[in-house]
Every structure is written in C-alpha cells, then in structure tokens.
Residue, then its C-alpha position, 0 to 999 in steps of 0.5 A: m597317096s601315102p604308104g599306109s593308104r589303102l589300095p583303090l578298088p578297080r572301077r566298075g563300069r556299065p555292062r559291055p555293049p555288043l560289039l559292032a557287027g562284023l568287027a573283029a575286035v581283039f579287045c573290048i572297046e570299054a578296055v580302052l577306057g579302062q572300065k571293063l576287061c574282055p572275056n579272053t583277058m584272063e587268057k592274055y593275063v596267063a600269056s603275059m606271065v607264061l610268055s615272059a618266062v619263055g622269053d627269059t628262058l630263050g634269051y638266057y639258054n642256061g647262061k649261054w646266050e645272055f653272056l654271048r655278046s654277038g647277035p650273029a653268033i647266037h642267031k647262027e647257033l639258033a639256025e643249027m638247032g632248027g630254028l625257033g619253031n623247032l626248039s625244045i626248052r626241056g631242061w632250060k632254066v628260067s633266069d633270075d629275071t623270072v624268079m624275081h617277076l614271080a616274087t613280084a606277082e606273088a606278093l601282089v596276089a598275097a596282098g589281095k585287093n584291099s591291103s595297105l601299100e606298106h603291107l604290100y611293100s613288106l610282102l615284096a621285100k620278103n619275097y625278094k629276099e626269099c627268092m635269092n635262095d632260088m638263084t643257082g644257075r640263074a646268074p642273079g645280078s650283083t645289085c639285086t643280090e646286095g640290095t636284098l641283103k639290106l632289106d628288113p621286111g619284119r621292120p617298119g619301113g624295112w623295105r627301103i634301102p639307101f640311094s646308090s650311084q651304082a644301081g642304075g641296072c635293069g633288075a628293077a625293069m625286068r621284074s615289075m611288068c606284073i604291076g601293070l597287070r594289077f594296076h591297069h585301070p587309068a584311075e590306078l595310075d598313081t598306084l602304078v607309079q608309086v609301087s613301080i617305083e618302090s618295088g624297084r628301088m628296094t634293090h635299085h635306088h637310082p632314077t635309071g634303075y626304078l624308072g625302068s620299073l615304071a616303064s615296064a609296068l606302065f607299058t604292060a598296063l597299057a597293053v592290057n588296055g588296048v592302047p597302041p604301042l605307038a602311044w606308049g613312049k609319048k605316055l611314059l614321058e607324060v607320067l615321068p613329072q608325076a613320078k618325080a613329084y612322088v620321089r620328092d614328096t617321099g623325102f627320101f634321098v630327094e637330093e641324090n635322086m633329082g641329081q640323077w634324074h635327067y639321064f633316063e628322061e633324056q635317053w627316052k626323049k632321044y630315042l623316040a625322036e630317033r624312031g619319029i614317034s614322039d607325037g605318039v601317033s606317027l609310025p616308027t622309022f627304022p633304018p633301010k637295013y636293020g638286021v642282026e648286026e645293025r640291031d646289035s650295033f644300035y642296042t650298043s649305041i643306047s646302052y650306058s656301058g656298051w651292053g645293051g639292055s643291061s640298064g634300066h632305060d635300055a632294057p624296056m627301050i630295046a623291048y619296046d624297039a623289037l615290039l614296034g618292029a615285030g608288030d603281031s609276029w612272035a618269031e620276029l619279036a624273038h629275033r629282035a628282043f631275045f636273040h642279040g648281043g646285049d642282055s638278051d634274057s632281060t629284054a626278052t622277059i620284058a618284050a615277051c610279057w608285053w606281047g602276051a598281054m596284047h596278042s595272048f598265045r596267038g601263033i605260038d605252038t604249045s610245045l614251045y612252053a610245054h616244058l617251061e620251068y615254073r609254068d604252074r606257078l606262072e599260070q596260077v599267079a596270072q589267074d590270081l592277078y586277073r581276079i583281083a585286078 
C-alpha cells in the first residue's frame, strides 16, 4: 500500500454465535479470527491505555525510579512505601512515554476510518512536534526531542527524517502500542506494519528503533485478538520479512537501513531460543532463581549499552519477558516490568498496555489510577479508538 492509499475498513464478520455452555470465555471465539470484538472489548481498550499510563507513572516515579539503576533499591523503597497495593500516585506525573503515546493515539483518532496514510502521517508528525511542549519534568529522550525538530508536517513528505546510526533507542517502541488497537484485524496487518514503521522513524530512523515500534504495536493487536502470548515472539519473526520488504520498497535510505537490520532480528531470535519459545507453543523456561537481582542482570545482558530496556529491541523484549512470567497477575507484572534497574518506565508502559488489552482492570483497585494524570484523555481516546477499529 502506498503512503497515499486509503486505510482499509475493518472486516465485518457474521453475528457472534452463542458461547459454548459452561465456557468461561474472556474473549469471543471470533476475536481470535479477527472478525468481531466482544462486548467487553471497549473496557479492554480503556484498560490498555489507562494501565499503560499507570505503569509509566509507577516506573517513572517523577524520575526517581527510571534513573535508579538498582532493582533491589527500588523494591526496597517500594516496600517502605507499603508495597504496590498501598501506593497512591497523587502528584505523580506520567513521563514522556505516555505523552507521546497519547500523541499517537489522538492522531489515529483524528485521522478517522477513511483517511489516507499520508494524512495520518502528517497528523502524527504534528502531534509529536506539539507534544514536546508538554515535557517539563517528564525526561524526554534526546532522540525524540531532536527528531521532532526535523519534522515539517505542513509540507508534503515532511513527516520523514533522515536515517541516523544513533536512533536505536526505545522512544518509538514506547508510544506505538495503540497502533495495534487501531489496526488489530488480520486483514490490516500490512497497514499495522507500515504505520508502526513510519510513525517510529519519525524520530527513530534506525531498524533497532522502529522495529521496536512494530513489536509493541503487533503484540497489542495480538493481545486484542486473544492470541496466546507464547505465540507472539514467533509471529514477530514471521512479520519481519514483510517489514523489510516495505522498507526496501519505500526507497528511503534503503542501504543504510538494510545495513543495520540484522541486530534486532538476531537479538529476538536469541531471546526466544533462550526462553524455549521459538516454536510459539512451548511454555517459557525461566532460570530456577529469577528474582529482582537476577532479572536486573538478565535485562542488562540483553541490552545494547548496559541499560536494560533503553533500546528498541529490548524495551518490548523485557516487557514480553515480564508478561510471560507474570501470567494474569498484575502485581507480578509490576515487579518484573515496572520496578527494575533499567529503563523501567518504558518497559512498564509497554507491558501494562498489553496486560490491559488481555485482562482489562481485573484485580486492580480503582484507587491505583483514581489520580492518574491525563486519565480523562486516556479514557476518551481509548473509546474513540474502539469505535473506529
């Protein structure tokens, strides 16, 4: 699909059949086929956006925990504050992650159902530039800040910026999950690939950066469709050739992109092999002892430069690792994805979004997000995304 082509309308399936007697299903059978969403999916969309911001807020803790390089120290402070179940986030700010995730989501909604991709990209670029005015106390990354300065959304093609060998960070991955909410149907995979890549390389024009955007968006779509997380990693590797072909076909800094393509794919193949889930069906294998210190060590080992979760490959990877280990436990997800010595707010933002798309607000006390910054905006854009998906 060319940048100027029309966004495909979602497929409409036949009416949903009755659920099998006695089956306590949490998603519709047809959702797996991408044909129809369940009545409770609206709530899951809201949970996805809201809990993503909650995770961000907790992982960031007004900058105190994002930049504290010791998981044990963070867990000690958390315990001294009464633990996760007794936290109040009144006065806690969301970081740049949520501000940019909102920018992405609100651009998708503004584009509506039938906009051209070119128009959507201009809206994304506009929102990314404008959201930089809301970064006081939110620790925006330098690649995002510098990248948005190069955007010129009022000019045709002004949403494109040059390739950068330094743009492999997680700033694209942390803001793209909602693309998977918008384009979750299997028939829209091509659009999801294109939009996640192009939105990502508006600031992170490097495969390690924008393929992180693809992973975050793809896994969100799979979560919405009820695909078991065990299968997500294998699906990502299956989609990468499609992504590579698209980047080649755009003809934009092709040689530079192809020259740096291998790292993301190699790291994900290595991770899936280590967990024993390359086949997409086997249960993950974790070390016998995998506590706070061990996770810090592992997150560092898969990082590019020693800060786990700060790159495009390992931010979604750590979020995925946490989700696989946590199952349906919000508390366990938080301990693994929110509170560690790496780029904790980014891994939290991503992991919590997927968890919300799968489990809604199940088992989470409303007091945790009662004072969430931008809660109204998050709830509204989630509902709007649901209506156009």
